[in-house]
MITIMAR-268820 format. One record per residue (C-alpha): residue in one letter; x, y, z. Coordinates in Angstrom, 2 decimals, decimal comma, padded with zeros to 5 digits, always signed. Layout:
N
+------+---------+---------+---------+
: resn :       X :       Y :       Z :
+------+---------+---------+---------+
:    A :       X :       Y :       Z :
...
+------+---------+---------+---------+
***
This chain:
221
+------+---------+---------+---------+
: resn :       X :       Y :       Z :
+------+---------+---------+---------+
:    X : -061,07 : -016,79 : -065,92 :
:    X : -064,01 : -016,37 : -067,19 :
:    X : -065,21 : -017,75 : -070,91 :
:    X : -068,78 : -016,90 : -072,04 :
:    X : -069,93 : -019,92 : -074,67 :
:    X : -072,87 : -018,87 : -076,85 :
:    X : -074,06 : -022,61 : -078,28 :
:    X : -077,76 : -023,36 : -079,25 :
:    X : -076,68 : -026,73 : -079,39 :
:    X : -077,70 : -028,48 : -075,80 :
:    X : -075,39 : -031,75 : -076,29 :
:    X : -072,66 : -030,10 : -077,92 :
:    X : -072,84 : -027,11 : -075,73 :
:    X : -072,60 : -029,39 : -072,50 :
:    X : -069,80 : -030,82 : -073,87 :
:    X : -067,58 : -027,70 : -074,54 :
:    X : -068,73 : -026,00 : -071,47 :
:    X : -067,66 : -029,20 : -069,69 :
:    X : -063,79 : -028,94 : -071,76 :
:    X : -063,48 : -025,62 : -070,75 :
:    X : -064,11 : -026,21 : -067,12 :
:    X : -061,45 : -029,15 : -067,45 :
:    X : -058,80 : -026,36 : -068,32 :
:    X : -059,67 : -024,43 : -064,74 :
:    X : -061,43 : -021,92 : -066,38 :
:    X : -065,16 : -020,57 : -065,13 :
:    X : -068,11 : -020,62 : -068,15 :
:    X : -071,41 : -019,14 : -068,66 :
:    X : -073,32 : -020,65 : -071,42 :
:    X : -076,11 : -019,12 : -072,92 :
:    X : -078,15 : -020,39 : -076,09 :
:    X : -079,08 : -017,75 : -078,20 :
:    X : -077,66 : -014,68 : -079,46 :
:    X : -079,61 : -011,77 : -077,75 :
:    X : -078,93 : -013,51 : -074,37 :
:    X : -075,06 : -013,53 : -075,43 :
:    X : -075,28 : -009,70 : -076,21 :
:    X : -076,65 : -009,20 : -072,98 :
:    X : -074,13 : -010,97 : -071,19 :
:    X : -071,85 : -009,22 : -072,87 :
:    X : -072,82 : -005,98 : -072,04 :
:    X : -073,63 : -006,65 : -068,42 :
:    X : -070,64 : -009,28 : -067,64 :
:    X : -066,85 : -009,23 : -067,40 :
:    X : -065,44 : -012,15 : -069,34 :
:    X : -061,77 : -013,23 : -070,64 :
:    X : -062,94 : -014,31 : -073,82 :
:    X : -065,83 : -015,92 : -076,19 :
:    X : -066,52 : -019,14 : -077,60 :
:    X : -068,99 : -018,18 : -080,68 :
:    X : -071,10 : -020,15 : -082,57 :
:    X : -072,51 : -018,08 : -085,77 :
:    X : -075,93 : -020,03 : -086,65 :
:    X : -077,74 : -018,96 : -083,33 :
:    X : -081,47 : -018,29 : -082,74 :
:    X : -082,44 : -014,45 : -081,80 :
:    X : -079,58 : -012,59 : -082,92 :
:    X : -076,88 : -014,27 : -085,52 :
:    X : -073,37 : -014,78 : -084,13 :
:    X : -071,85 : -012,95 : -086,63 :
:    X : -074,28 : -009,90 : -085,61 :
:    X : -073,38 : -010,55 : -081,48 :
:    X : -069,59 : -010,26 : -082,66 :
:    X : -070,09 : -006,74 : -084,51 :
:    X : -072,25 : -005,52 : -082,02 :
:    X : -069,42 : -006,71 : -079,09 :
:    X : -066,47 : -004,84 : -081,50 :
:    X : -068,46 : -001,99 : -082,10 :
:    X : -068,99 : -001,25 : -078,25 :
:    X : -065,48 : -001,39 : -077,80 :
:    X : -065,35 : -004,98 : -076,42 :
:    X : -061,64 : -005,91 : -077,07 :
:    X : -061,66 : -009,71 : -075,41 :
:    X : -060,42 : -012,78 : -077,60 :
:    X : -063,46 : -014,20 : -079,60 :
:    X : -063,13 : -017,84 : -080,87 :
:    X : -066,02 : -018,79 : -083,57 :
:    X : -067,08 : -021,87 : -083,74 :
:    X : -069,17 : -023,09 : -086,77 :
:    X : -070,43 : -025,48 : -089,51 :
:    X : -069,63 : -023,30 : -091,94 :
:    X : -066,33 : -024,09 : -093,89 :
:    X : -066,03 : -021,90 : -096,89 :
:    X : -063,24 : -019,59 : -097,16 :
:    X : -065,44 : -016,49 : -097,59 :
:    X : -067,27 : -017,26 : -094,23 :
:    X : -063,92 : -017,71 : -092,26 :
:    X : -062,67 : -014,48 : -093,97 :
:    X : -065,80 : -012,91 : -093,12 :
:    X : -065,49 : -013,80 : -089,68 :
:    X : -062,03 : -012,82 : -089,06 :
:    X : -062,79 : -009,61 : -090,80 :
:    X : -065,89 : -009,01 : -088,59 :
:    X : -063,40 : -009,08 : -085,32 :
:    X : -063,14 : -012,56 : -084,39 :
:    X : -059,64 : -013,76 : -083,30 :
:    X : -060,07 : -017,47 : -083,97 :
:    X : -062,06 : -019,61 : -085,98 :
:    X : -062,76 : -023,42 : -085,65 :
:    X : -064,68 : -025,25 : -087,97 :
:    X : -067,17 : -028,46 : -086,59 :
:    X : -066,86 : -031,04 : -086,05 :
:    X : -063,45 : -030,07 : -083,82 :
:    X : -061,20 : -032,02 : -081,59 :
:    X : -061,91 : -030,87 : -077,91 :
:    X : -058,17 : -030,94 : -077,08 :
:    X : -057,44 : -028,02 : -079,96 :
:    X : -060,12 : -025,79 : -078,73 :
:    X : -058,81 : -025,73 : -075,06 :
:    X : -055,50 : -024,93 : -077,09 :
:    X : -056,84 : -022,43 : -078,94 :
:    X : -058,65 : -021,02 : -076,02 :
:    X : -055,05 : -020,95 : -073,85 :
:    X : -053,38 : -019,70 : -076,70 :
:    X : -055,82 : -016,53 : -077,14 :
:    X : -056,12 : -016,08 : -073,64 :
:    X : -052,06 : -015,70 : -073,14 :
:    X : -051,23 : -013,62 : -075,89 :
:    X : -054,60 : -011,42 : -074,81 :
:    X : -052,86 : -010,61 : -071,32 :
:    X : -049,11 : -009,94 : -072,93 :
:    X : -047,87 : -013,36 : -072,15 :
:    X : -046,15 : -015,13 : -075,45 :
:    X : -044,72 : -018,06 : -073,25 :
:    X : -046,83 : -020,57 : -072,41 :
:    X : -045,82 : -021,29 : -068,77 :
:    X : -046,10 : -017,79 : -066,79 :
:    X : -042,78 : -016,79 : -064,55 :
:    X : -042,44 : -014,44 : -061,99 :
:    X : -040,03 : -014,16 : -059,61 :
:    X : -039,20 : -017,27 : -058,05 :
:    X : -042,88 : -018,15 : -058,95 :
:    X : -043,49 : -020,35 : -062,22 :
:    X : -047,28 : -021,36 : -063,43 :
:    X : -047,90 : -023,68 : -065,91 :
:    X : -051,73 : -023,38 : -067,01 :
:    X : -051,95 : -026,82 : -069,36 :
:    X : -050,03 : -029,28 : -066,85 :
:    X : -051,83 : -027,00 : -063,55 :
:    X : -048,69 : -027,29 : -061,85 :
:    X : -046,96 : -024,52 : -059,55 :
:    X : -043,58 : -024,45 : -058,70 :
:    X : -041,97 : -021,96 : -056,20 :
:    X : -037,85 : -021,78 : -056,28 :
:    X : -038,07 : -025,09 : -058,24 :
:    X : -040,40 : -026,64 : -055,99 :
:    X : -043,64 : -028,01 : -056,85 :
:    X : -046,83 : -026,65 : -054,60 :
:    X : -050,01 : -028,11 : -054,85 :
:    X : -052,87 : -026,08 : -054,91 :
:    X : -056,86 : -026,82 : -054,95 :
:    X : -058,40 : -025,38 : -058,43 :
:    X : -059,95 : -022,39 : -056,59 :
:    X : -056,56 : -021,14 : -055,52 :
:    X : -054,74 : -021,80 : -058,58 :
:    X : -057,50 : -020,10 : -060,53 :
:    X : -057,14 : -017,12 : -058,33 :
:    X : -053,12 : -017,02 : -058,55 :
:    X : -053,35 : -017,33 : -062,49 :
:    X : -055,54 : -014,24 : -062,34 :
:    X : -053,47 : -012,33 : -060,74 :
:    X : -050,21 : -013,60 : -062,45 :
:    X : -051,89 : -012,39 : -065,71 :
:    X : -052,69 : -009,31 : -064,12 :
:    X : -049,46 : -008,45 : -062,72 :
:    X : -048,74 : -005,14 : -061,73 :
:    X : -052,53 : -004,32 : -061,82 :
:    X : -054,52 : -004,30 : -058,33 :
:    X : -057,75 : -006,49 : -058,81 :
:    X : -060,58 : -005,70 : -056,44 :
:    X : -062,57 : -008,65 : -054,32 :
:    X : -065,63 : -008,15 : -057,16 :
:    X : -063,06 : -008,40 : -059,96 :
:    X : -061,65 : -011,72 : -058,56 :
:    X : -064,91 : -013,15 : -057,42 :
:    X : -066,10 : -012,34 : -061,33 :
:    X : -063,41 : -014,71 : -062,71 :
:    X : -064,08 : -017,18 : -059,91 :
:    X : -067,39 : -018,32 : -060,31 :
:    X : -070,30 : -019,10 : -062,71 :
:    X : -073,93 : -017,90 : -062,88 :
:    X : -075,76 : -019,43 : -059,54 :
:    X : -072,47 : -020,28 : -057,55 :
:    X : -072,91 : -018,94 : -054,07 :
:    X : -069,98 : -016,66 : -052,56 :
:    X : -069,61 : -016,81 : -048,78 :
:    X : -068,24 : -013,47 : -048,01 :
:    X : -065,02 : -014,06 : -046,92 :
:    X : -064,09 : -017,19 : -049,66 :
:    X : -061,41 : -014,92 : -051,28 :
:    X : -059,64 : -013,28 : -048,04 :
:    X : -059,32 : -017,21 : -047,07 :
:    X : -058,16 : -018,17 : -050,63 :
:    X : -055,24 : -015,58 : -050,64 :
:    X : -053,90 : -016,54 : -047,12 :
:    X : -053,60 : -020,17 : -048,32 :
:    X : -051,74 : -019,06 : -051,39 :
:    X : -049,68 : -016,89 : -048,87 :
:    X : -048,76 : -019,63 : -046,69 :
:    X : -047,82 : -021,96 : -049,58 :
:    X : -046,28 : -019,83 : -051,40 :
:    X : -044,44 : -016,62 : -049,54 :
:    X : -046,19 : -014,36 : -047,15 :
:    X : -044,74 : -011,03 : -049,38 :
:    X : -045,99 : -012,72 : -052,84 :
:    X : -049,61 : -011,06 : -053,05 :
:    X : -050,03 : -007,11 : -051,91 :
:    X : -053,05 : -006,48 : -050,52 :
:    X : -053,62 : -002,62 : -051,32 :
:    X : -056,29 : -001,70 : -048,50 :
:    X : -059,61 : -000,62 : -049,36 :
:    X : -059,00 : -001,75 : -053,05 :
:    X : -058,11 : -004,91 : -053,48 :
:    X : -054,90 : -007,30 : -054,15 :
:    X : -052,01 : -007,12 : -056,70 :
:    X : -048,96 : -009,13 : -057,58 :
:    X : -046,10 : -007,05 : -058,27 :
:    X : -044,71 : -007,05 : -062,00 :
:    X : -041,02 : -008,37 : -062,26 :
:    X : -038,67 : -007,86 : -064,78 :
:    X : -037,31 : -011,11 : -066,58 :
+------+---------+---------+---------+
***
């Protein structure tokens, strides 16, 4: 899962980026509105954490452009503006949530998890799929009631495939979710992680759709 962070304060942005990464999410961080506009036009993200007071292009303008272009990903606004009319304006412009500075990092993490969960059609915080149970908060995975130890990358791939259960994801799409800017990707990395997940969980859990990608079948409750 990948988040675009748009924050021009270097110290605050560094702390937020670290906090988001602690949640097991990949973060791309930009410092102004024009960079954010370009990133949204060219990249693939699951959510945006957006400051309003930005150089180059205001956060409100970034938000309006994203919605006008058809981007329907969750957008959480961060701002020092705490007036009711500011919150209303942001929500009416298409924001999904609003957090006023200063804020607690744990609350930001929880709000992001909720937005991401709902955007993928999951009401419950714990994702269940057949014998598999994944908890994004505790980063725990159970198979048939037995805990399974996964690496950070393995957990991220499994989480991504579960949130998109029933949909085929290409190798490139999975890589987009797994790596931030500047991170080197080895050619067979995804295949290796998929192999490890099948070995640790079940050989039948993740299907290979030849020439297309990978998927987890969506099961009925």
